[in-house]
C-alpha positions as CSV (number, residue, x, y, z in Angstrom):
1,M,27.2,1.9,-11.0
2,K,23.8,0.2,-11.5
3,I,22.4,-2.5,-9.3
4,S,21.2,-5.4,-11.5
5,T,17.6,-6.5,-11.7
6,K,18.6,-9.8,-10.1
7,Y,19.7,-8.0,-6.9
8,R,16.6,-5.8,-6.9
9,Y,14.1,-8.5,-7.6
10,G,15.7,-11.0,-5.4
11,T,15.6,-8.6,-2.5
12,R,12.0,-7.7,-3.2
13,A,11.0,-11.4,-3.3
14,M,12.8,-12.1,-0.1
15,L,11.2,-9.0,1.6
16,E,7.8,-10.3,0.6
17,L,8.6,-13.7,2.2
18,A,9.9,-11.9,5.3
19,L,6.7,-9.8,5.6
20,N,4.8,-13.1,5.5
21,F,7.2,-15.0,7.8
22,N,5.5,-17.8,9.8
23,K,2.4,-17.7,7.5
24,Q,1.4,-19.8,4.5
25,P,4.0,-20.2,1.7
26,L,3.8,-17.6,-1.1
27,S,3.6,-18.7,-4.7
28,V,6.0,-17.3,-7.3
29,R,2.9,-16.2,-9.2
30,R,1.6,-14.1,-6.3
31,I,5.0,-12.5,-5.6
32,A,5.5,-11.8,-9.4
33,L,2.1,-10.1,-9.7
34,K,2.5,-8.0,-6.6
35,H,6.0,-6.7,-7.7
36,D,5.5,-6.6,-11.4
37,I,8.2,-9.2,-12.1
38,S,8.2,-11.8,-14.9
39,K,7.1,-15.1,-13.4
40,K,9.8,-17.0,-15.4
41,Y,12.5,-14.6,-14.3
42,L,11.4,-14.8,-10.6
43,E,11.3,-18.6,-10.8
44,R,15.0,-18.6,-11.8
45,L,15.8,-16.2,-8.9
46,M,13.9,-18.4,-6.5
47,Q,15.9,-21.4,-7.6
48,S,19.1,-19.6,-6.9
49,L,17.8,-18.5,-3.5
50,S,16.7,-22.1,-2.8
51,S,20.1,-23.5,-3.9
52,A,21.8,-21.0,-1.5
53,G,19.6,-22.3,1.4
54,L,17.8,-19.0,1.9
55,V,14.3,-20.3,1.0
56,I,12.5,-23.6,1.0
57,S,10.1,-24.7,-1.7
58,Q,6.9,-26.4,-0.6
59,R,5.0,-28.4,-3.1
60,G,1.2,-28.9,-3.3
61,K,-1.9,-26.9,-3.8
62,K,-1.0,-24.5,-1.0
63,G,2.7,-24.7,-1.8
64,G,5.1,-22.0,-2.6
65,F,8.2,-20.5,-0.9
66,V,9.1,-19.7,2.7
67,L,12.2,-18.4,4.3
68,S,14.6,-21.1,5.5
69,K,15.3,-19.1,8.7
70,S,14.2,-16.1,10.6
71,P,14.4,-12.7,8.8
72,D,16.8,-11.4,11.4
73,K,19.2,-14.2,10.3
74,I,19.3,-13.3,6.6
75,T,21.4,-10.4,5.4
76,L,21.3,-8.5,2.1
77,S,24.7,-9.7,1.3
78,E,23.5,-13.3,1.4
79,I,20.8,-12.4,-1.0
80,V,23.1,-10.6,-3.4
81,Q,25.6,-13.5,-3.2
82,A,22.8,-16.0,-3.9
83,V,21.3,-14.4,-7.0
84,E,24.3,-13.1,-8.8
85,G,27.5,-13.7,-6.8
86,P,29.6,-11.1,-5.1
87,L,29.2,-7.4,-5.8
88,I,32.3,-6.3,-7.6
89,L,32.8,-2.6,-8.5
90,M,35.9,-3.1,-10.6
91,G,37.6,-6.3,-11.8
92,C,41.0,-5.1,-10.5
93,V,39.7,-5.0,-6.9
94,E,38.6,-8.6,-7.1
95,D,41.7,-9.8,-9.1
96,P,44.7,-7.4,-9.0
97,E,46.4,-9.6,-11.6
98,T,44.2,-8.1,-14.2
99,C,45.8,-4.7,-14.1
100,K,49.5,-3.8,-14.4
101,R,48.9,-0.4,-12.7
102,I,47.8,-1.6,-9.3
103,S,51.0,-0.5,-7.5
104,T,50.6,3.1,-8.7
105,C,46.8,3.5,-9.3
106,V,45.1,5.4,-6.5
107,T,41.6,4.8,-8.1
108,H,42.1,1.1,-7.5
109,D,42.4,1.9,-3.8
110,V,39.3,4.0,-3.9
111,W,37.3,1.3,-5.7
112,G,38.4,-1.1,-3.0
113,M,37.3,1.2,-0.2
114,M,34.0,1.7,-1.8
115,Q,33.5,-2.0,-2.3
116,D,34.3,-2.7,1.3
117,L,31.8,0.0,2.4
118,I,29.0,-1.4,0.2
119,N,29.7,-5.0,1.3
120,G,29.9,-3.9,5.0
121,K,26.5,-2.2,4.7
122,L,24.9,-5.2,2.9
123,D,26.3,-7.4,5.7
124,S,24.7,-5.2,8.4
125,I,21.2,-5.1,7.0
126,T,18.9,-8.0,7.6
127,L,15.5,-8.9,6.2
128,A,14.1,-8.0,9.6
129,D,15.5,-4.5,9.2
130,L,13.8,-4.2,5.8
131,V,10.5,-5.4,7.3
132,T,10.7,-2.7,9.9
133,M,11.5,-0.1,7.3
134,Q,8.7,-1.2,5.0
135,R,6.1,-1.2,7.7
136,K,7.2,2.4,8.7
137,K,6.9,3.5,5.1
138,I,3.4,2.0,4.7
139,S,2.4,3.5,8.1
140,K,3.4,7.0,7.0
141,I,1.5,6.6,3.7
142,N,-1.6,5.4,5.6
143,D,-1.3,8.2,8.1
144,S,-1.3,10.8,5.4
145,I,-4.5,9.5,3.7
146,Y,-7.7,11.2,4.6
147,H,-10.8,9.2,4.8
148,I,-14.1,11.0,4.2
């Protein structure tokens, strides 16, 4: 299983907005440069996030994007849903009608359990959690750097 770039980049952009929550809006250009994401690609992702009500676009010279609500009110599952729809491991889990072996296929049950676990975890992690984790990671890096 491979997580798509939409999921990864959408989450990175939202984390960047969360790290700057209650500050000035961030431009797509600034986020794209910082995270090495194509500006055009990021613009499409930001449109999806805006349509989902997760970000607000502000126009003008100092315009850009801001979160529509507090980072502790936005989950990773909302971001995933906004940029690419639900995370589906196997088509038969989402639509059992697609497979005639459902009643006897134990792997179908396993894929369903895995999907439930992943979705449950995505529901339980907020942008505020990511901000905390990011700051701890940066702090560890800064603590290990010697200044002469």
